[in-house]
PDB file of N, CA, C and O in Angstrom:
ATOM      1  N   UNK A   1      95.380 100.630  75.685  1.00  0.00           N
ATOM      2  CA  UNK A   1      94.207  99.884  75.293  1.00  0.00           C
ATOM      3  C   UNK A   1      92.981 100.499  75.964  1.00  0.00           C
ATOM      4  O   UNK A   1      93.009 100.790  77.160  1.00  0.00           O
ATOM      5  N   UNK A   2      91.936 100.692  75.221  1.00  0.00           N
ATOM      6  CA  UNK A   2      90.706 101.246  75.771  1.00  0.00           C
ATOM      7  C   UNK A   2      89.608 100.181  75.729  1.00  0.00           C
ATOM      8  O   UNK A   2      89.625  99.268  74.904  1.00  0.00           O
ATOM      9  N   UNK A   3      88.672 100.329  76.631  1.00  0.00           N
ATOM     10  CA  UNK A   3      87.533  99.424  76.678  1.00  0.00           C
ATOM     11  C   UNK A   3      86.297 100.150  76.173  1.00  0.00           C
ATOM     12  O   UNK A   3      86.122 101.344  76.413  1.00  0.00           O
ATOM     13  N   UNK A   4      85.452  99.424  75.478  1.00  0.00           N
ATOM     14  CA  UNK A   4      84.205 100.021  75.015  1.00  0.00           C
ATOM     15  C   UNK A   4      83.262 100.192  76.197  1.00  0.00           C
ATOM     16  O   UNK A   4      83.422  99.554  77.237  1.00  0.00           O
ATOM     17  N   UNK A   5      82.281 101.062  76.017  1.00  0.00           N
ATOM     18  CA  UNK A   5      81.292 101.291  77.067  1.00  0.00           C
ATOM     19  C   UNK A   5      80.557  99.992  77.399  1.00  0.00           C
ATOM     20  O   UNK A   5      80.249  99.727  78.561  1.00  0.00           O
ATOM     21  N   UNK A   6      80.286  99.207  76.400  1.00  0.00           N
ATOM     22  CA  UNK A   6      79.604  97.917  76.583  1.00  0.00           C
ATOM     23  C   UNK A   6      80.449  96.976  77.444  1.00  0.00           C
ATOM     24  O   UNK A   6      79.922  96.306  78.333  1.00  0.00           O
ATOM     25  N   UNK A   7      81.753  96.926  77.183  1.00  0.00           N
ATOM     26  CA  UNK A   7      82.644  96.068  77.964  1.00  0.00           C
ATOM     27  C   UNK A   7      82.711  96.520  79.415  1.00  0.00           C
ATOM     28  O   UNK A   7      82.717  95.694  80.328  1.00  0.00           O
ATOM     29  N   UNK A   8      82.760  97.825  79.629  1.00  0.00           N
ATOM     30  CA  UNK A   8      82.801  98.360  80.988  1.00  0.00           C
ATOM     31  C   UNK A   8      81.511  98.018  81.726  1.00  0.00           C
ATOM     32  O   UNK A   8      81.552  97.637  82.896  1.00  0.00           O
ATOM     33  N   UNK A   9      80.381  98.147  81.065  1.00  0.00           N
ATOM     34  CA  UNK A   9      79.099  97.814  81.683  1.00  0.00           C
ATOM     35  C   UNK A   9      79.025  96.331  82.031  1.00  0.00           C
ATOM     36  O   UNK A   9      78.493  95.966  83.079  1.00  0.00           O
ATOM     37  N   UNK A  10      79.556  95.474  81.156  1.00  0.00           N
ATOM     38  CA  UNK A  10      79.576  94.038  81.414  1.00  0.00           C
ATOM     39  C   UNK A  10      80.449  93.717  82.623  1.00  0.00           C
ATOM     40  O   UNK A  10      80.053  92.941  83.493  1.00  0.00           O
ATOM     41  N   UNK A  11      81.636  94.316  82.674  1.00  0.00           N
ATOM     42  CA  UNK A  11      82.524  94.115  83.818  1.00  0.00           C
ATOM     43  C   UNK A  11      81.892  94.625  85.106  1.00  0.00           C
ATOM     44  O   UNK A  11      82.001  93.992  86.156  1.00  0.00           O
ATOM     45  N   UNK A  12      81.238  95.764  85.018  1.00  0.00           N
ATOM     46  CA  UNK A  12      80.559  96.336  86.180  1.00  0.00           C
ATOM     47  C   UNK A  12      79.466  95.393  86.681  1.00  0.00           C
ATOM     48  O   UNK A  12      79.328  95.198  87.888  1.00  0.00           O
ATOM     49  N   UNK A  13      78.697  94.814  85.779  1.00  0.00           N
ATOM     50  CA  UNK A  13      77.667  93.845  86.162  1.00  0.00           C
ATOM     51  C   UNK A  13      78.282  92.641  86.870  1.00  0.00           C
ATOM     52  O   UNK A  13      77.758  92.179  87.883  1.00  0.00           O
ATOM     53  N   UNK A  14      79.392  92.135  86.338  1.00  0.00           N
ATOM     54  CA  UNK A  14      80.047  90.974  86.938  1.00  0.00           C
ATOM     55  C   UNK A  14      80.574  91.283  88.335  1.00  0.00           C
ATOM     56  O   UNK A  14      80.451  90.462  89.245  1.00  0.00           O
ATOM     57  N   UNK A  15      81.162  92.467  88.506  1.00  0.00           N
ATOM     58  CA  UNK A  15      81.674  92.868  89.821  1.00  0.00           C
ATOM     59  C   UNK A  15      80.522  92.999  90.805  1.00  0.00           C
ATOM     60  O   UNK A  15      80.632  92.548  91.945  1.00  0.00           O
ATOM     61  N   UNK A  16      79.425  93.607  90.387  1.00  0.00           N
ATOM     62  CA  UNK A  16      78.281  93.775  91.284  1.00  0.00           C
ATOM     63  C   UNK A  16      77.644  92.435  91.648  1.00  0.00           C
ATOM     64  O   UNK A  16      77.168  92.264  92.770  1.00  0.00           O
ATOM     65  N   UNK A  17      77.628  91.493  90.721  1.00  0.00           N
ATOM     66  CA  UNK A  17      77.109  90.157  91.030  1.00  0.00           C
ATOM     67  C   UNK A  17      77.986  89.489  92.079  1.00  0.00           C
ATOM     68  O   UNK A  17      77.481  88.902  93.036  1.00  0.00           O
ATOM     69  N   UNK A  18      79.292  89.578  91.900  1.00  0.00           N
ATOM     70  CA  UNK A  18      80.194  88.967  92.882  1.00  0.00           C
ATOM     71  C   UNK A  18      80.070  89.662  94.232  1.00  0.00           C
ATOM     72  O   UNK A  18      80.101  89.001  95.270  1.00  0.00           O
ATOM     73  N   UNK A  19      79.931  90.984  94.231  1.00  0.00           N
ATOM     74  CA  UNK A  19      79.750  91.712  95.491  1.00  0.00           C
ATOM     75  C   UNK A  19      78.488  91.259  96.215  1.00  0.00           C
ATOM     76  O   UNK A  19      78.474  91.178  97.444  1.00  0.00           O
ATOM     77  N   UNK A  20      77.445  90.967  95.474  1.00  0.00           N
ATOM     78  CA  UNK A  20      76.190  90.549  96.119  1.00  0.00           C
ATOM     79  C   UNK A  20      76.282  89.136  96.679  1.00  0.00           C
ATOM     80  O   UNK A  20      75.483  88.760  97.537  1.00  0.00           O
ATOM     81  N   UNK A  21      77.239  88.354  96.209  1.00  0.00           N
ATOM     82  CA  UNK A  21      77.360  86.967  96.653  1.00  0.00           C
ATOM     83  C   UNK A  21      78.406  86.758  97.742  1.00  0.00           C
ATOM     84  O   UNK A  21      78.363  85.751  98.450  1.00  0.00           O
ATOM     85  N   UNK A  22      79.327  87.675  97.886  1.00  0.00           N
ATOM     86  CA  UNK A  22      80.453  87.464  98.788  1.00  0.00           C
ATOM     87  C   UNK A  22      80.011  87.509 100.250  1.00  0.00           C
ATOM     88  O   UNK A  22      79.189  88.338 100.640  1.00  0.00           O
ATOM     89  N   UNK A  23      80.561  86.617 101.033  1.00  0.00           N
ATOM     90  CA  UNK A  23      80.339  86.586 102.473  1.00  0.00           C
ATOM     91  C   UNK A  23      81.695  86.701 103.142  1.00  0.00           C
ATOM     92  O   UNK A  23      82.612  85.939 102.836  1.00  0.00           O
ATOM     93  N   UNK A  24      81.821  87.642 104.044  1.00  0.00           N
ATOM     94  CA  UNK A  24      83.105  87.892 104.694  1.00  0.00           C
ATOM     95  C   UNK A  24      83.212  87.043 105.952  1.00  0.00           C
ATOM     96  O   UNK A  24      82.429  87.185 106.890  1.00  0.00           O
ATOM     97  N   UNK A  25      84.212  86.146 105.946  1.00  0.00           N
ATOM     98  CA  UNK A  25      84.472  85.293 107.094  1.00  0.00           C
ATOM     99  C   UNK A  25      85.841  85.556 107.710  1.00  0.00           C
ATOM    100  O   UNK A  25      86.056  85.293 108.893  1.00  0.00           O
ATOM    101  N   UNK A  26      86.769  86.079 106.900  1.00  0.00           N
ATOM    102  CA  UNK A  26      88.119  86.320 107.416  1.00  0.00           C
ATOM    103  C   UNK A  26      88.739  87.523 106.704  1.00  0.00           C
ATOM    104  O   UNK A  26      88.090  88.180 105.889  1.00  0.00           O
ATOM    105  N   UNK A  27      89.999  87.798 107.024  1.00  0.00           N
ATOM    106  CA  UNK A  27      90.682  88.970 106.450  1.00  0.00           C
ATOM    107  C   UNK A  27      90.813  88.892 104.939  1.00  0.00           C
ATOM    108  O   UNK A  27      90.701  89.902 104.244  1.00  0.00           O
ATOM    109  N   UNK A  28      91.050  87.684 104.434  1.00  0.00           N
ATOM    110  CA  UNK A  28      91.169  87.533 102.982  1.00  0.00           C
ATOM    111  C   UNK A  28      89.870  87.910 102.274  1.00  0.00           C
ATOM    112  O   UNK A  28      89.885  88.563 101.230  1.00  0.00           O
ATOM    113  N   UNK A  29      88.759  87.495 102.848  1.00  0.00           N
ATOM    114  CA  UNK A  29      87.458  87.866 102.280  1.00  0.00           C
ATOM    115  C   UNK A  29      87.238  89.376 102.354  1.00  0.00           C
ATOM    116  O   UNK A  29      86.700  89.978 101.425  1.00  0.00           O
ATOM    117  N   UNK A  30      87.657  89.980 103.461  1.00  0.00           N
ATOM    118  CA  UNK A  30      87.513  91.432 103.615  1.00  0.00           C
ATOM    119  C   UNK A  30      88.359  92.166 102.579  1.00  0.00           C
ATOM    120  O   UNK A  30      87.930  93.175 102.019  1.00  0.00           O
ATOM    121  N   UNK A  31      89.561  91.656 102.327  1.00  0.00           N
ATOM    122  CA  UNK A  31      90.421  92.271 101.296  1.00  0.00           C
ATOM    123  C   UNK A  31      89.788  92.139  99.918  1.00  0.00           C
ATOM    124  O   UNK A  31      89.810  93.083  99.127  1.00  0.00           O
ATOM    125  N   UNK A  32      89.225  90.972  99.631  1.00  0.00           N
ATOM    126  CA  UNK A  32      88.575  90.775  98.343  1.00  0.00           C
ATOM    127  C   UNK A  32      87.376  91.704  98.198  1.00  0.00           C
ATOM    128  O   UNK A  32      87.154  92.267  97.126  1.00  0.00           O
ATOM    129  N   UNK A  33      86.612  91.865  99.254  1.00  0.00           N
ATOM    130  CA  UNK A  33      85.472  92.782  99.235  1.00  0.00           C
ATOM    131  C   UNK A  33      85.935  94.210  98.951  1.00  0.00           C
ATOM    132  O   UNK A  33      85.333  94.906  98.133  1.00  0.00           O
ATOM    133  N   UNK A  34      86.990  94.645  99.615  1.00  0.00           N
ATOM    134  CA  UNK A  34      87.511  95.993  99.401  1.00  0.00           C
ATOM    135  C   UNK A  34      88.017  96.156  97.968  1.00  0.00           C
ATOM    136  O   UNK A  34      87.805  97.201  97.353  1.00  0.00           O
ATOM    137  N   UNK A  35      88.682  95.134  97.433  1.00  0.00           N
ATOM    138  CA  UNK A  35      89.183  95.203  96.058  1.00  0.00           C
ATOM    139  C   UNK A  35      88.027  95.275  95.061  1.00  0.00           C
ATOM    140  O   UNK A  35      88.100  96.009  94.075  1.00  0.00           O
ATOM    141  N   UNK A  36      86.965  94.519  95.316  1.00  0.00           N
ATOM    142  CA  UNK A  36      85.800  94.551  94.425  1.00  0.00           C
ATOM    143  C   UNK A  36      85.093  95.905  94.478  1.00  0.00           C
ATOM    144  O   UNK A  36      84.653  96.417  93.449  1.00  0.00           O
ATOM    145  N   UNK A  37      84.982  96.489  95.681  1.00  0.00           N
ATOM    146  CA  UNK A  37      84.360  97.809  95.793  1.00  0.00           C
ATOM    147  C   UNK A  37      85.194  98.861  95.077  1.00  0.00           C
ATOM    148  O   UNK A  37      84.644  99.756  94.435  1.00  0.00           O
ATOM    149  N   UNK A  38      86.513  98.763  95.180  1.00  0.00           N
ATOM    150  CA  UNK A  38      87.390  99.688  94.460  1.00  0.00           C
ATOM    151  C   UNK A  38      87.230  99.519  92.951  1.00  0.00           C
ATOM    152  O   UNK A  38      87.149 100.501  92.212  1.00  0.00           O
ATOM    153  N   UNK A  39      87.186  98.276  92.507  1.00  0.00           N
ATOM    154  CA  UNK A  39      87.000  98.005  91.074  1.00  0.00           C
ATOM    155  C   UNK A  39      85.667  98.564  90.584  1.00  0.00           C
ATOM    156  O   UNK A  39      85.586  99.140  89.499  1.00  0.00           O
ATOM    157  N   UNK A  40      84.610  98.385  91.403  1.00  0.00           N
ATOM    158  CA  UNK A  40      83.298  98.923  91.023  1.00  0.00           C
ATOM    159  C   UNK A  40      83.350 100.443  90.894  1.00  0.00           C
ATOM    160  O   UNK A  40      82.815 101.007  89.940  1.00  0.00           O
ATOM    161  N   UNK A  41      83.998 101.110  91.860  1.00  0.00           N
ATOM    162  CA  UNK A  41      84.104 102.569  91.807  1.00  0.00           C
ATOM    163  C   UNK A  41      84.895 103.026  90.587  1.00  0.00           C
ATOM    164  O   UNK A  41      84.530 104.011  89.945  1.00  0.00           O
ATOM    165  N   UNK A  42      85.979 102.316  90.261  1.00  0.00           N
ATOM    166  CA  UNK A  42      86.777 102.677  89.090  1.00  0.00           C
ATOM    167  C   UNK A  42      85.993 102.458  87.805  1.00  0.00           C
ATOM    168  O   UNK A  42      86.066 103.277  86.889  1.00  0.00           O
ATOM    169  N   UNK A  43      85.251 101.374  87.726  1.00  0.00           N
ATOM    170  CA  UNK A  43      84.444 101.122  86.535  1.00  0.00           C
ATOM    171  C   UNK A  43      83.342 102.167  86.386  1.00  0.00           C
ATOM    172  O   UNK A  43      83.038 102.592  85.271  1.00  0.00           O
ATOM    173  N   UNK A  44      82.748 102.578  87.490  1.00  0.00           N
ATOM    174  CA  UNK A  44      81.746 103.651  87.422  1.00  0.00           C
ATOM    175  C   UNK A  44      82.389 104.932  86.904  1.00  0.00           C
ATOM    176  O   UNK A  44      81.782 105.652  86.112  1.00  0.00           O
ATOM    177  N   UNK A  45      83.603 105.220  87.341  1.00  0.00           N
ATOM    178  CA  UNK A  45      84.300 106.427  86.882  1.00  0.00           C
ATOM    179  C   UNK A  45      84.574 106.345  85.376  1.00  0.00           C
ATOM    180  O   UNK A  45      84.438 107.343  84.668  1.00  0.00           O
ATOM    181  N   UNK A  46      84.955 105.169  84.890  1.00  0.00           N
ATOM    182  CA  UNK A  46      85.218 104.997  83.455  1.00  0.00           C
ATOM    183  C   UNK A  46      83.950 105.106  82.634  1.00  0.00           C
ATOM    184  O   UNK A  46      83.960 105.667  81.538  1.00  0.00           O
ATOM    185  N   UNK A  47      82.861 104.573  83.157  1.00  0.00           N
ATOM    186  CA  UNK A  47      81.622 104.530  82.381  1.00  0.00           C
ATOM    187  C   UNK A  47      80.894 105.864  82.354  1.00  0.00           C
ATOM    188  O   UNK A  47      80.083 106.118  81.464  1.00  0.00           O
ATOM    189  N   UNK A  48      81.185 106.714  83.332  1.00  0.00           N
ATOM    190  CA  UNK A  48      80.494 107.994  83.403  1.00  0.00           C
ATOM    191  C   UNK A  48      79.120 107.873  84.050  1.00  0.00           C
ATOM    192  O   UNK A  48      78.384 108.855  84.144  1.00  0.00           O
ATOM    193  N   UNK A  49      78.776 106.665  84.495  1.00  0.00           N
ATOM    194  CA  UNK A  49      77.486 106.450  85.155  1.00  0.00           C
ATOM    195  C   UNK A  49      77.563 106.949  86.589  1.00  0.00           C
ATOM    196  O   UNK A  49      78.636 106.937  87.191  1.00  0.00           O
ATOM    197  N   UNK A  50      76.449 107.384  87.139  1.00  0.00           N
ATOM    198  CA  UNK A  50      76.460 107.813  88.542  1.00  0.00           C
ATOM    199  C   UNK A  50      76.727 106.636  89.456  1.00  0.00           C
ATOM    200  O   UNK A  50      76.358 105.502  89.150  1.00  0.00           O
ATOM    201  N   UNK A  51      77.373 106.912  90.586  1.00  0.00           N
ATOM    202  CA  UNK A  51      77.655 105.863  91.565  1.00  0.00           C
ATOM    203  C   UNK A  51      76.358 105.444  92.232  1.00  0.00           C
ATOM    204  O   UNK A  51      75.426 106.239  92.348  1.00  0.00           O
ATOM    205  N   UNK A  52      76.301 104.183  92.675  1.00  0.00           N
ATOM    206  CA  UNK A  52      75.078 103.742  93.359  1.00  0.00           C
ATOM    207  C   UNK A  52      74.882 104.519  94.645  1.00  0.00           C
ATOM    208  O   UNK A  52      75.842 104.895  95.318  1.00  0.00           O
ATOM    209  N   UNK A  53      73.643 104.750  94.969  1.00  0.00           N
ATOM    210  CA  UNK A  53      73.312 105.473  96.191  1.00  0.00           C
ATOM    211  C   UNK A  53      73.430 104.547  97.389  1.00  0.00           C
ATOM    212  O   UNK A  53      73.396 103.324  97.255  1.00  0.00           O
ATOM    213  N   UNK A  54      73.568 105.142  98.543  1.00  0.00           N
ATOM    214  CA  UNK A  54      73.586 104.363  99.764  1.00  0.00           C
ATOM    215  C   UNK A  54      72.319 104.679 100.537  1.00  0.00           C
ATOM    216  O   UNK A  54      72.006 105.840 100.804  1.00  0.00           O
ATOM    217  N   UNK A  55      71.592 103.621 100.893  1.00  0.00           N
ATOM    218  CA  UNK A  55      70.400 103.780 101.698  1.00  0.00           C
ATOM    219  C   UNK A  55      70.849 103.759 103.148  1.00  0.00           C
ATOM    220  O   UNK A  55      71.580 102.860 103.565  1.00  0.00           O
ATOM    221  N   UNK A  56      70.413 104.746 103.916  1.00  0.00           N
ATOM    222  CA  UNK A  56      70.884 104.874 105.285  1.00  0.00           C
ATOM    223  C   UNK A  56      69.786 104.436 106.250  1.00  0.00           C
ATOM    224  O   UNK A  56      68.775 103.883 105.815  1.00  0.00           O
ATOM    225  N   UNK A  57      69.960 104.664 107.516  1.00  0.00           N
ATOM    226  CA  UNK A  57      69.126 104.125 108.593  1.00  0.00           C
ATOM    227  C   UNK A  57      67.628 104.318 108.367  1.00  0.00           C
ATOM    228  O   UNK A  57      67.184 105.314 107.796  1.00  0.00           O
ATOM    229  N   UNK A  58      66.871 103.333 108.835  1.00  0.00           N
ATOM    230  CA  UNK A  58      65.422 103.425 108.852  1.00  0.00           C
ATOM    231  C   UNK A  58      64.928 102.820 110.156  1.00  0.00           C
ATOM    232  O   UNK A  58      65.651 102.065 110.805  1.00  0.00           O
ATOM    233  N   UNK A  59      63.734 103.140 110.530  1.00  0.00           N
ATOM    234  CA  UNK A  59      63.167 102.680 111.794  1.00  0.00           C
ATOM    235  C   UNK A  59      62.563 101.293 111.604  1.00  0.00           C
ATOM    236  O   UNK A  59      61.800 101.059 110.667  1.00  0.00           O
ATOM    237  N   UNK A  60      62.919 100.370 112.513  1.00  0.00           N
ATOM    238  CA  UNK A  60      62.346  99.034 112.476  1.00  0.00           C
ATOM    239  C   UNK A  60      61.209  98.942 113.484  1.00  0.00           C
ATOM    240  O   UNK A  60      61.047  99.808 114.343  1.00  0.00           O
ATOM    241  N   UNK A  61      60.439  97.896 113.364  1.00  0.00           N
ATOM    242  CA  UNK A  61      59.291  97.720 114.246  1.00  0.00           C
ATOM    243  C   UNK A  61      59.701  97.678 115.716  1.00  0.00           C
ATOM    244  O   UNK A  61      58.959  98.162 116.571  1.00  0.00           O
ATOM    245  N   UNK A  62      60.860  97.111 116.025  1.00  0.00           N
ATOM    246  CA  UNK A  62      61.317  97.009 117.400  1.00  0.00           C
ATOM    247  C   UNK A  62      61.933  98.292 117.918  1.00  0.00           C
ATOM    248  O   UNK A  62      62.364  98.341 119.070  1.00  0.00           O
ATOM    249  N   UNK A  63      61.986  99.324 117.106  1.00  0.00           N
ATOM    250  CA  UNK A  63      62.546 100.591 117.516  1.00  0.00           C
ATOM    251  C   UNK A  63      64.053 100.684 117.353  1.00  0.00           C
ATOM    252  O   UNK A  63      64.654 101.685 117.742  1.00  0.00           O
ATOM    253  N   UNK A  64      64.673  99.659 116.784  1.00  0.00           N
ATOM    254  CA  UNK A  64      66.116  99.681 116.571  1.00  0.00           C
ATOM    255  C   UNK A  64      66.421 100.235 115.185  1.00  0.00           C
ATOM    256  O   UNK A  64      65.699  99.971 114.224  1.00  0.00           O
ATOM    257  N   UNK A  65      67.493 101.001 115.097  1.00  0.00           N
ATOM    258  CA  UNK A  65      67.929 101.494 113.802  1.00  0.00           C
ATOM    259  C   UNK A  65      68.872 100.478 113.184  1.00  0.00           C
ATOM    260  O   UNK A  65      69.649  99.837 113.890  1.00  0.00           O
ATOM    261  N   UNK A  66      68.809 100.333 111.903  1.00  0.00           N
ATOM    262  CA  UNK A  66      69.653  99.385 111.183  1.00  0.00           C
ATOM    263  C   UNK A  66      70.151 100.067 109.926  1.00  0.00           C
ATOM    264  O   UNK A  66      69.375 100.696 109.208  1.00  0.00           O
ATOM    265  N   UNK A  67      71.453  99.944 109.654  1.00  0.00           N
ATOM    266  CA  UNK A  67      72.014 100.517 108.438  1.00  0.00           C
ATOM    267  C   UNK A  67      71.940  99.477 107.322  1.00  0.00           C
ATOM    268  O   UNK A  67      72.293  98.313 107.509  1.00  0.00           O
ATOM    269  N   UNK A  68      71.481  99.918 106.183  1.00  0.00           N
ATOM    270  CA  UNK A  68      71.367  99.046 105.039  1.00  0.00           C
ATOM    271  C   UNK A  68      72.013  99.739 103.853  1.00  0.00           C
ATOM    272  O   UNK A  68      71.744 100.909 103.585  1.00  0.00           O
ATOM    273  N   UNK A  69      72.864  99.014 103.147  1.00  0.00           N
ATOM    274  CA  UNK A  69      73.469  99.568 101.940  1.00  0.00           C
ATOM    275  C   UNK A  69      72.832  98.896 100.738  1.00  0.00           C
ATOM    276  O   UNK A  69      72.662  97.677 100.712  1.00  0.00           O
ATOM    277  N   UNK A  70      72.490  99.679  99.767  1.00  0.00           N
ATOM    278  CA  UNK A  70      71.895  99.110  98.563  1.00  0.00           C
ATOM    279  C   UNK A  70      72.240  99.965  97.376  1.00  0.00           C
ATOM    280  O   UNK A  70      72.304 101.191  97.473  1.00  0.00           O
ATOM    281  N   UNK A  71      72.462  99.322  96.266  1.00  0.00           N
ATOM    282  CA  UNK A  71      72.702 100.046  95.024  1.00  0.00           C
ATOM    283  C   UNK A  71      71.358 100.338  94.384  1.00  0.00           C
ATOM    284  O   UNK A  71      70.565  99.429  94.140  1.00  0.00           O
ATOM    285  N   UNK A  72      71.111 101.590  94.120  1.00  0.00           N
ATOM    286  CA  UNK A  72      69.843 101.970  93.485  1.00  0.00           C
ATOM    287  C   UNK A  72      70.066 102.317  92.041  1.00  0.00           C
ATOM    288  O   UNK A  72      69.118 102.663  91.336  1.00  0.00           O
TER     289      UNK A  72
END
């Protein structure tokens, strides 16, 4: 069974929405987060779309570095 590009994009949107809402409190949440990230990567591979970029460290006003991940 194959999925249309539209279906893959819809699934990808749903996975990304859930990823943006998930809060990790325990191991089960961490496993779910890892499964969702894997699903997102697989859907990106199926769709042929580029993977989201990762935004790396930037300087804060207090002089501390902070890592931020964001899909661009």
